[in-house]
C-alpha positions in Angstrom: -5.3 219.2 25.1 -1.6 219.5 24.4 -1.0 221.9 27.3 -2.8 219.5 29.7 -0.6 216.6 28.6 2.5 218.7 29.1 1.3 219.7 32.6 0.6 216.1 33.4 4.1 215.1 32.4 5.6 217.8 34.5 3.5 217.0 37.5 5.6 214.0 38.3 7.9 215.3 41.1 10.5 212.6 40.2 11.2 214.0 36.7 12.1 217.3 35.1 10.4 218.9 32.0 11.8 217.5 28.7 13.6 219.5 26.1 14.9 218.6 22.7 18.5 218.3 24.1 17.3 215.6 26.6 16.9 213.2 23.6 20.7 213.5 23.4 21.5 213.8 27.1 19.6 210.9 28.4 21.2 208.2 26.2 24.6 209.6 26.9 23.8 209.7 30.7 22.7 206.1 30.6 25.9 205.2 28.8 28.1 206.9 31.4 26.2 205.2 34.2 27.1 201.8 32.9 30.5 200.9 34.4 31.2 198.2 31.8 31.2 200.8 29.0 34.5 202.1 30.5 36.0 198.6 30.0 34.9 198.7 26.3 36.6 202.1 25.8 39.7 200.9 27.6 39.8 197.8 25.3 39.4 200.0 22.2 42.2 202.3 23.4 44.5 199.3 24.0 43.8 197.9 20.5 44.4 201.4 19.0 47.7 201.7 20.8 48.9 198.3 19.5 47.8 199.2 16.0 49.6 202.6 16.1 52.7 201.1 17.6 53.0 198.7 14.6 51.8 201.0 11.9 53.8 203.3 9.5 53.1 206.1 12.1 54.8 204.2 14.9 57.7 206.6 15.2 55.3 209.5 15.5 53.2 207.5 18.0 56.2 206.9 20.3 57.6 210.4 19.8 54.3 212.0 20.9 54.7 210.8 24.5 58.3 212.2 24.7 57.2 215.8 23.9 58.1 217.9 27.0 56.1 220.7 28.4 55.5 222.2 31.8 55.0 225.4 33.8 57.3 228.3 34.7 56.7 230.9 37.5 59.7 233.1 38.0 62.7 230.9 38.9 60.5 227.9 39.3 60.3 225.7 36.3 58.8 222.2 36.0 58.9 220.2 32.8 58.1 216.5 32.0 57.4 214.4 28.9 53.7 214.0 28.0 53.8 210.3 28.9 55.1 211.2 32.4 52.3 213.8 32.8 49.8 211.1 32.1 51.3 208.5 34.3 52.2 210.8 37.2 49.6 213.6 37.1 46.5 212.5 35.2 46.6 209.0 36.9 46.5 210.8 40.3 42.7 211.2 39.5 42.4 207.5 39.1 44.1 206.8 42.4 42.0 209.6 44.0 38.8 207.9 42.8 39.9 204.4 44.0 40.6 206.0 47.4 37.2 207.6 47.5 35.6 204.2 46.6 37.5 202.5 49.4 36.5 205.1 52.0 32.8 204.9 50.9 32.9 201.1 51.1 34.5 201.3 54.6 32.1 203.8 56.0 28.9 203.4 54.0 29.2 200.3 51.9 29.9 196.5 52.0 33.2 196.8 53.9 31.6 198.5 57.0 30.7 195.1 58.4 34.0 193.6 59.7 33.4 189.9 59.2 31.8 190.4 55.8 34.6 192.7 54.7 37.3 190.3 55.8 36.4 187.8 53.1 37.3 190.4 50.4 40.2 191.8 52.3 41.7 188.3 52.9 41.1 187.4 49.3 42.9 190.6 48.1 45.9 190.0 50.4 46.2 186.4 49.1 45.7 187.6 45.6 48.7 189.9 46.0 51.1 187.8 48.1 50.9 184.5 46.3 51.5 185.8 42.7 54.4 188.0 44.0 55.9 185.0 45.8 55.6 182.8 42.7 57.1 185.5 40.5 60.1 185.9 42.9 60.7 182.2 43.1 60.6 181.8 39.3 63.0 184.8 38.7 65.2 184.4 41.8 68.5 186.1 41.2 67.4 187.7 37.9 67.4 191.5 37.5 63.7 191.3 36.4 62.8 190.1 39.9 62.5 193.8 40.9 59.2 193.8 38.9 57.4 191.6 41.5 54.9 194.4 42.2 53.3 194.2 38.8 51.8 190.8 39.3 49.9 191.8 42.4 47.2 194.1 40.8 43.7 193.4 39.4 42.1 195.7 36.8 38.7 196.7 38.2 37.3 198.0 34.9 38.1 194.9 32.9 36.8 192.5 35.7 33.5 194.4 35.9 33.3 194.4 32.1 33.8 190.7 31.9 31.1 190.1 34.6 28.7 192.3 32.5 29.2 189.8 29.6 27.5 187.2 31.8 24.4 189.4 32.2 22.2 188.7 35.2 23.0 185.0 35.3 25.7 185.3 38.0 24.9 185.9 41.7 25.0 189.5 43.0 27.3 188.3 45.8 30.0 187.4 43.2 29.9 191.0 41.8 30.1 192.5 45.3 32.9 190.2 46.3 35.0 190.9 43.2 34.4 194.7 43.3 35.4 194.9 47.0 38.4 192.7 46.3 39.5 194.9 43.4 39.2 198.1 45.5 41.4 196.6 48.3 43.7 195.2 45.7 44.2 198.6 44.1 45.0 200.2 47.4 47.6 197.4 48.0 49.1 198.1 44.6 49.3 201.8 45.5 51.2 201.0 48.7 53.6 198.8 46.6 54.2 201.8 44.3 54.9 204.1 47.3 57.1 201.7 49.2 58.8 199.5 46.6 59.4 201.9 43.7 60.2 205.3 45.2 63.5 207.2 45.2 65.6 208.6 48.0 63.4 210.8 50.3 63.6 214.6 50.2 62.4 215.6 53.7 62.0 219.3 52.9 59.5 218.4 50.1 57.7 216.0 52.5 57.4 218.8 55.0 55.7 221.0 52.4 53.4 218.2 51.5 52.5 217.6 55.1 51.7 221.3 55.5 49.5 221.2 52.4 47.6 218.1 53.7 47.1 219.8 57.1 45.8 222.9 55.2 43.2 220.6 53.4 42.2 219.2 56.8 41.9 222.7 58.3 39.8 223.9 55.4 37.4 221.0 55.9 37.1 221.7 59.6 36.4 225.4 58.9 33.6 224.4 56.5 35.2 225.7 53.3 33.4 224.0 50.4 35.0 225.7 47.3 36.4 222.8 45.2 38.8 225.2 43.4 40.6 226.0 46.7 41.0 222.3 47.4 42.3 221.7 43.9 45.0 224.5 44.4 46.2 223.2 47.8 46.0 219.6 46.5 48.2 220.6 43.5 50.8 222.1 45.9 50.8 218.7 47.8 51.2 216.9 44.4 54.2 218.9 43.4 55.8 218.5 46.9 55.2 214.7 46.8 56.6 214.6 43.3 59.9 216.1 44.5 59.9 214.0 47.7 61.0 210.7 46.2 57.6 209.1 46.7 55.5 208.5 43.6 53.2 211.6 43.2 50.0 209.5 42.6 50.1 208.7 46.3 48.7 212.3 46.7 45.4 211.1 45.3 45.2 208.3 47.8 45.8 210.5 50.8 43.4 213.2 49.6 40.7 210.6 48.9 41.0 209.1 52.4 40.8 212.6 53.9 37.5 213.4 52.0 34.6 213.6 54.5 31.7 211.0 54.4 29.5 213.2 56.5 26.6 215.1 54.8 26.5 218.8 55.3 22.7 218.9 55.1 20.8 216.1 56.9 17.5 214.6 55.8 15.4 216.6 58.3 16.9 219.9 57.3 16.5 219.0 53.6 12.8 218.3 54.0 12.3 221.6 55.8 14.0 223.6 53.1 12.1 221.9 50.3 8.8 222.4 52.2 9.5 226.1 52.2 10.0 226.1 48.4 6.9 224.0 47.8 4.7 226.4 49.7 5.7 229.2 47.4 2.4 230.6 46.0 1.6 229.4 42.5 1.5 232.0 39.8 4.1 234.3 41.4 7.3 234.8 39.4 10.4 233.5 41.3 12.6 236.3 39.8 10.4 239.0 41.2 10.7 238.0 44.9 14.2 238.3 46.4 13.3 236.0 49.4 11.8 233.4 47.0 14.9 233.5 44.9 17.1 233.0 48.0 14.9 230.1 49.1 15.2 228.5 45.7 19.0 229.0 45.7 19.2 227.5 49.2 17.1 224.5 48.0 19.5 223.9 45.1 22.5 224.0 47.5 20.8 221.8 50.0 20.0 219.2 47.3 23.7 219.2 46.3 25.0 219.0 49.9 22.5 216.2 50.9 25.2 213.8 49.5 28.5 213.5 51.3 31.6 214.9 49.6 32.8 211.4 49.0 29.7 210.5 47.0 29.5 213.8 45.1 33.1 213.5 44.0 32.7 209.9 43.0 29.7 210.9 40.8 31.7 213.8 39.3 34.9 211.9 38.6 33.7 208.5 37.6 32.9 209.3 34.0 36.1 211.3 33.6 38.3 208.5 35.0 36.5 205.8 33.1 36.2 207.5 29.7 39.2 209.8 29.7 41.9 209.0 32.2 42.1 205.2 31.8 41.8 205.2 28.0 44.5 207.9 27.8 46.8 205.9 30.0 46.2 202.8 27.9 46.8 204.7 24.7 50.2 206.0 26.1 51.3 202.7 27.7 49.8 199.7 25.9 51.6 200.2 22.5 54.2 197.5 21.9 56.3 197.4 18.7 56.3 193.7 17.8 58.8 194.0 15.0 62.2 192.7 16.4 60.7 192.0 19.9 62.6 189.3 21.8 60.5 187.4 24.3 62.2 185.2 26.9 60.4 182.2 28.4 61.6 183.1 31.9 60.3 186.7 32.2 57.1 186.4 30.0 56.3 183.0 31.4 56.9 184.1 35.0 54.4 187.0 34.5 51.8 184.7 32.9 52.1 182.0 35.5 52.0 184.4 38.4 48.9 186.2 37.2 46.9 183.3 35.6 47.7 180.7 38.3 48.9 182.7 41.3 45.9 185.1 41.5 43.1 182.4 41.8 45.3 180.3 44.1 46.0 183.1 46.5 42.4 184.4 46.5 40.9 181.0 47.2 43.5 179.9 49.7 43.3 183.1 51.9 39.5 183.2 51.6 39.3 179.6 52.8 41.7 180.3 55.7 39.7 183.4 56.7 36.5 181.4 56.8 38.1 178.4 58.5 39.5 180.7 61.3 36.1 182.4 61.7 37.5 185.7 60.7 35.2 186.1 57.7 31.7 185.1 56.5 31.1 183.6 53.1 27.7 184.3 51.6 25.8 181.1 50.7 25.3 182.2 47.1 29.1 182.6 46.7 30.1 178.9 46.5 33.7 177.8 46.6 33.7 176.8 42.9 32.2 180.2 42.0 34.8 182.0 44.2 37.6 180.1 42.5 36.2 181.0 39.0 36.0 184.7 40.0 39.5 184.5 41.3 40.7 183.4 37.8 39.1 186.5 36.4 41.3 188.6 38.8 44.4 187.6 36.8 43.5 190.5 34.5 46.1 193.0 35.8 46.2 195.4 33.0 46.1 199.0 34.2 48.1 198.8 37.5 50.4 196.1 36.1 51.4 198.3 33.2 51.7 201.2 35.6 54.1 199.4 37.9 56.0 197.8 35.0 56.8 201.3 33.8 58.4 202.1 37.1 60.2 198.8 37.6 61.8 198.1 34.2 64.1 199.9 31.9 62.6 201.0 28.5 64.6 198.3 26.8 62.8 195.6 28.8 59.3 197.1 29.2 58.0 195.9 25.8 58.5 192.3 26.7 56.9 192.8 30.1 53.8 194.4 28.4 53.5 191.3 26.2 53.4 189.1 29.3 50.8 191.3 31.0 48.6 191.4 27.9 48.9 187.7 27.4 48.1 186.9 31.1 45.1 189.3 31.0 43.6 187.6 27.9 44.2 184.1 29.3 42.7 185.0 32.7 39.7 186.6 31.1 39.0 183.6 28.9 39.5 181.0 31.7 37.5 183.1 34.2 34.5 183.6 31.9 34.5 180.0 30.9 34.6 178.7 34.5 32.0 181.2 35.8 29.7 180.1 33.0 30.2 176.4 33.6 29.9 176.9 37.4 26.6 178.8 37.1 25.1 176.2 34.7 26.1 173.4 37.0 24.6 175.1 40.1 21.3 175.7 38.2 21.1 172.1 37.1 21.8 171.0 40.6 19.0 173.2 42.0 16.4 172.0 39.5 13.9 169.4 40.9 14.4 165.9 39.6 
């Protein structure tokens, strides 16, 4: 009886046989698939950084990120503090993932339809230009005006996490709109980093980087599929960009956009390969038949290659970026020592006003203009009040804002800037969630029959 039950469970072609380890794997897998969990881990890392920065171990906390290490090969030696390795090297994976998401959306996702995509693109442009303009007007003539780029970014993880708090009560179109907006917004912030906060260009290093990128393209054309080879050539490109005067995280953006969206194995070929495996006679041992083993190996490779490289890399990197890279970045950058901190109304207030007020104003204004000029289509479920409420949520600029602040400000000023960013993110989250909740309740009451 027990054997029959086991066979019945295994007969389902959509599932695999269960083992004891699956009782641990499955809950963990479900946890990793929930994007909002990354926001929770990011929030915990931020709180931990603040606690450590203001604890008896604060000196050890700040000293940790200044420990230098690197690599040496003959006469070549490259060393950086741990904090710089996180911000320049580890965060390259974050930018690479953002670039992959953008390319997937442009080719396979919501952004592949021009007029539908233009709503998110226009909103993202407005959400970057208006806050930056407000910030520059408020700090006109001040040295801190150089930090205009930090008020342009939206933190995707926290925005999606806040939407998750609303459950299934909010329209799907709002989630799609804000996710697409955040992806375009991140790319805009990356361009700001590359253009606005780079150093003098080293053209020899740029030439090496160009050769490395061409090598990556050539490997893709030849059909090379070994990820380790791509990692090695990509690392060469990263080192070259790092010495070129451009921020090295741009390497992740370029490589992400170069990643193919075409599947190596199409659906027809996949079905033929699987059909060959399925027709293998029952009762015969796979290990005893060389041809059968080759067929099984081919089927495994075909199942893997039925997804495009963009999709496969997204699946591979998403948990690492969400649960390792971003929390590590927050742990290294979010700590602010509050003892003796001087906060000026002009700088801190300028950051808060630019993010809290500038973001929703820019998003709503440019979205309205795009629809009015017939450049974009607005889904019926995404009402103007709901769009405005979602725009308020986009004032959460945490990750990219902190990243750009570290590039734009001297260490003596960066703590005050972090306070402004954290305050603006908290206020934007509270206002956005409240307005979305009230807007959804009002729309439901309006739709109810009288």
